[in-house]
C-alpha positions in Angstrom: -12.2 -1.5 -15.6 -11.9 1.5 -13.4 -8.2 1.8 -12.9 -4.9 1.4 -14.9 -3.2 -2.1 -14.6 -0.2 -2.1 -16.8 1.5 0.6 -14.2 3.0 0.4 -10.5 1.1 1.8 -7.2 2.6 2.3 -4.2 1.4 0.0 -1.4 3.4 1.0 1.6 5.9 2.8 3.0 9.2 0.3 3.6 8.9 0.5 7.1 5.0 -0.1 7.0 6.0 -3.8 6.9 7.5 -5.6 9.0 8.6 -9.0 9.9 5.8 -10.9 12.1 2.9 -8.5 11.2 0.3 -8.6 8.5 -1.1 -5.5 7.7 -4.7 -5.2 5.7 -4.7 -3.0 3.4 -7.7 -2.0 0.2 -6.1 -0.8 -3.2 -8.0 -0.5 -6.4 -11.4 -2.0 -4.4 -8.7 -5.3 -4.0 -8.3 -6.3 -0.2 -4.4 -7.2 0.2 -2.6 -8.5 3.3 0.8 -7.2 3.4 3.4 -9.2 5.1 7.4 -10.2 5.2 8.7 -13.7 5.2 11.5 -14.9 7.8 14.0 -13.5 5.1 12.5 -9.9 5.4 11.1 -10.0 1.9 7.9 -8.3 1.4 4.7 -10.3 -0.2 1.0 -9.2 -0.9 -1.8 -11.7 -1.0 -5.6 -11.1 -1.3 -7.0 -10.9 2.0 -9.0 -13.5 1.7 -8.9 -17.1 2.7 -10.5 -19.4 0.0 -11.5 -21.9 2.7 -14.5 -19.7 3.9 -13.4 -16.2 3.3 -12.3 -15.2 6.5 -9.7 -12.2 5.9 -6.0 -13.5 6.5 -4.7 -10.3 7.7 -6.4 -11.6 11.0 -4.1 -14.5 11.0 -0.7 -15.0 12.0 3.0 -15.1 10.3 4.1 -18.9 11.4 8.2 -19.3 12.0 8.6 -20.7 8.8 7.5 -17.2 7.1 3.8 -18.8 6.2 0.6 -17.0 6.8 -2.0 -18.7 9.1 -5.3 -18.0 8.9 -6.9 -17.5 12.2 -10.3 -19.5 11.4 -9.1 -22.9 10.8 -5.3 -22.8 10.4 -4.7 -23.6 6.8 -1.3 -21.9 5.7 -0.2 -20.3 2.8 3.3 -19.1 1.3 4.2 -16.2 -0.3 3.0 -17.2 -3.5 -1.0 -17.5 -2.4 -0.3 -21.3 -2.2 -1.8 -23.3 0.7 1.2 -25.7 1.8 -0.3 -27.3 5.4 -4.1 -28.3 5.6 -4.0 -29.0 9.6 -7.3 -31.4 9.5 -7.8 -34.9 8.5 -5.1 -36.4 6.6 -3.4 -33.4 5.7 -4.4 -33.5 2.3 -4.6 -29.9 0.3 -7.5 -29.4 -1.9 -6.6 -28.7 -5.6 -7.9 -24.6 -5.0 -6.8 -23.9 -1.8 -4.6 -20.7 -3.0 -5.0 -16.9 -3.0 -3.8 -14.6 -5.8 -0.7 -13.1 -5.0 0.6 -9.8 -6.2 3.8 -9.3 -7.5 5.7 -6.6 -4.9 9.0 -4.5 -5.7 10.8 -2.7 -3.0 12.9 0.7 -4.1 14.0 3.6 -2.5 11.8 2.7 0.9 8.6 2.3 -1.0 7.2 -0.9 -1.5 4.9 -1.3 -4.9 2.3 -3.2 -6.3 1.2 -4.9 -9.7 -2.3 -5.4 -10.4 -2.0 -6.8 -13.9 -0.7 -9.7 -15.4 2.1 -11.1 -13.5 4.1 -11.7 -16.3 4.2 -8.3 -17.5 5.4 -7.0 -14.3 8.5 -5.3 -14.9 10.4 -3.3 -12.3 11.8 -0.8 -14.7 8.7 0.8 -15.4 8.7 1.7 -11.7 8.6 5.9 -11.5 12.7 6.8 -10.2 12.2 8.2 -6.7 16.0 8.4 -5.7 15.8 11.9 -4.3 13.8 10.0 -1.5 16.5 7.7 -0.8 17.7 6.9 2.5 20.9 6.3 1.5 21.7 9.6 -0.5 18.9 11.7 1.2 17.7 12.9 4.9 13.9 11.7 4.4 10.9 12.0 6.4 7.8 10.5 5.5 4.0 10.8 6.2 0.4 9.6 5.3 -2.6 10.9 4.9 -6.2 9.1 4.3 -8.4 11.5 1.3 -12.0 10.8 0.9 -11.9 12.0 -2.9 -11.2 10.1 -6.2 -7.3 9.9 -6.6 -6.9 11.7 -10.2 -8.3 14.8 -8.2 -5.1 14.7 -6.2 -2.9 14.8 -9.3 -4.5 17.4 -10.6 -4.2 19.0 -7.2 0.0 19.0 -7.5 0.3 19.4 -11.1 -1.4 22.5 -10.9 0.5 24.2 -8.3 -1.2 27.8 -9.2 -3.7 26.9 -6.4 -1.2 27.7 -3.7 -1.5 31.8 -3.7 -5.3 31.1 -2.5 -5.5 27.8 -0.6 -1.9 28.0 1.6 -1.5 31.6 1.8 0.3 31.5 4.7 2.9 29.1 4.1 3.4 27.7 0.8 2.0 30.4 -1.8 2.7 34.0 -2.3 1.2 37.1 -4.5 3.5 36.5 -7.0 2.5 32.7 -7.8 -0.1 33.7 -10.4 2.5 35.6 -12.3 4.8 32.5 -13.0 5.9 31.2 -16.2 5.2 28.1 -16.7 6.2 25.4 -19.0 4.3 21.8 -19.8 6.7 19.4 -21.2 6.2 15.9 -22.2 8.7 12.9 -22.2 7.8 9.6 -23.3 4.4 9.4 -20.9 5.9 11.6 -18.0 4.5 14.6 -17.8 6.6 17.5 -16.2 5.0 21.0 -14.9 8.0 23.8 -14.7 7.0 26.6 -12.8 9.3 29.1 -12.4 8.2 32.7 -9.6 10.7 35.6 -10.0 11.6 38.2 -7.1 8.5 36.9 -4.0 8.6 37.6 -0.2 8.8 34.2 0.9 6.6 33.2 3.8 8.8 32.6 7.5 8.1 28.8 6.5 9.4 28.9 3.0 12.3 31.4 4.1 13.2 29.3 7.4 13.1 26.0 5.0 15.4 27.1 2.3 17.9 29.1 4.3 17.0 32.7 3.4 16.3 35.7 6.1 12.9 36.9 6.9 11.6 39.1 4.1 14.5 38.4 1.9 13.0 38.4 -1.8 13.6 35.0 -3.9 13.1 33.1 -7.0 11.4 29.5 -7.0 11.3 27.1 -9.4 8.3 24.1 -8.7 8.8 21.2 -11.1 6.3 18.5 -11.2 6.8 15.2 -12.4 3.7 12.8 -13.2 3.6 9.1 -14.0 1.0 6.8 -14.7 -1.2 6.5 -12.6 -0.4 8.9 -10.0 2.7 8.9 -8.8 4.4 12.4 -8.4 7.4 14.5 -7.9 8.0 17.5 -7.1 11.3 18.8 -7.0 10.9 22.6 -5.1 14.2 25.0 -5.6 14.7 28.5 -3.6 17.3 30.9 -3.5 17.9 35.0 -3.2 16.3 36.8 -6.6 18.9 36.8 -9.0 21.0 34.7 -7.4 20.5 31.4 -10.0 18.5 28.0 -9.4 22.1 26.3 -8.3 23.1 29.0 -5.6 20.2 27.6 -3.6 18.5 24.3 -1.9 16.2 22.3 -3.6 14.1 20.1 -1.5 12.4 16.8 -3.1 8.9 15.9 -2.1 7.1 13.1 -3.7 3.4 13.2 -3.8 2.0 9.4 -4.1 -1.5 8.2 -4.8 -2.8 4.9 -5.1 -6.4 4.6 -5.4 -8.2 2.6 -2.4 -11.7 3.1 -4.2 -13.6 5.3 -6.8 -13.9 8.1 -4.0 -10.8 7.4 -1.4 -6.8 7.3 -1.7 -3.8 6.6 -0.1 -1.3 9.4 0.2 1.5 9.1 1.0 3.9 12.1 0.9 7.8 13.2 2.0 10.6 15.5 2.1 13.5 14.8 1.3 16.9 16.8 2.0 20.4 15.8 0.0 22.5 14.9 2.7 25.1 17.0 0.9 23.3 20.0 2.8 24.6 19.3 6.2 24.6 16.9 9.2 21.6 18.7 10.2 19.2 17.3 7.2 17.4 15.3 8.9 16.2 17.4 11.8 15.2 19.7 9.2 13.4 16.9 6.7 11.2 16.3 9.9 10.5 20.1 10.6 9.8 20.7 7.2 7.3 17.7 6.3 5.6 18.3 9.5 5.3 21.9 8.3 3.3 20.3 5.3 1.1 18.3 7.3 -1.0 21.4 8.5 -1.6 22.9 4.8 -2.0 19.2 3.2 -4.6 18.0 5.9 -6.5 20.9 7.1 -7.1 23.0 3.6 -5.9 20.8 0.5 -7.6 17.5 2.4 -11.3 19.7 2.9 -11.4 21.0 -0.6 -10.4 18.1 -2.5 -13.1 16.0 -0.3 -15.5 19.1 -0.6 -14.9 18.8 -4.3 -15.7 14.7 -4.6 -19.2 15.4 -2.5 -20.2 18.3 -5.0 -18.9 15.5 -7.8 -21.0 12.5 -6.0 -20.1 9.7 -9.0 -19.9 11.5 -12.2 -17.3 11.0 -14.4 -15.1 14.0 -14.4 -15.7 15.0 -18.0 -19.1 14.5 -17.9 -19.7 17.5 -15.7 -17.9 19.2 -18.6 -15.4 21.4 -16.5 -14.3 24.7 -17.6 -10.6 24.7 -18.6 -7.7 27.3 -17.9 -4.4 27.9 -18.8 -3.2 26.5 -15.8 -4.9 23.5 -16.2 -2.6 21.9 -19.2 -0.1 19.5 -17.5 -3.2 18.1 -15.4 -5.3 17.6 -18.5 -2.3 16.1 -20.3 -1.9 13.3 -17.5 -5.7 12.6 -17.6 -5.8 12.2 -21.1 -2.3 9.9 -21.1 -4.0 8.1 -18.2 -7.6 7.5 -20.2 -5.9 6.1 -22.6 -4.0 3.7 -20.4 -7.0 2.7 -18.9 -8.9 2.0 -22.3 -5.7 0.1 -23.6 -5.4 -1.9 -20.4 -9.2 -3.0 -20.8 -9.0 -4.0 -24.1 -5.5 -5.7 -23.4 -8.1 -7.7 -20.7 -10.9 -8.5 -23.6 -8.6 -10.0 -25.8 -7.3 -12.6 -23.4 -10.9 -13.0 -22.4 
């Protein structure tokens, strides 16, 4: 098994799945079809009809909320059971069913479970309340990256790279002098970085309400939950004023493997509704500003890393480790342990 299965993975933003439409998405090397029933509840089925293996996402949603295969008209309910056979006497073959995946919607995110269904505990879903539209102005984006999903989590857990990869937008010359702390809370990893007395870029100053050229202090707190769900809390205030006198922007970074070498990347900008009624415009502008460095600087670098690594296991390449790698290494070790544990559980059930 390549992936941990005892964790929740993001499958979509909630607004990506609408009533009456079928969305194909490959997650963890598995083809899924995502849809909503006539009550608006989201569901996920394996995207392959058991009759002649046609992709179910090419079919239709019926008025009754079932999914109809486009090839021969078999209909499946939200649990993957065939409930209508339009041929012959209508008898439904015993094996006419497809795998269904538990889904939970929370904070505008659709989460999918790939392990044993009875073990799918919604309480284990990472908390993204900071980016809930009920309490925050939220702007969301998506990128498809041709790189392994753990390279993506490494990238966010070690933000020392912003000084060099994003010098005109997210980084400054003061980043390398940051005070950094790595904290483990259960199986959640926090990397907290504090930068004092930096001169923010115009992009940063504008989004954090500072005057151009005004010295500032910045706090970058990254939370990692297995397998690859991260939350970045960025605070900035005038130098010496204290964190509580500044503004905080919540930036979810959530990665789900499509395959071993391709990744779905969802990210967002969230501004507290308490910050003012112009928050949606600011969130839209901020996330659009992030899209440029993410798509034109991070993504090409990660894809180049993947190209150089090829199919080799990360640890087999004996990477040189530095102090800035502490959080990423901790997360990788925890994930490796989780995958090993899930593999052992599968072997015991076999």
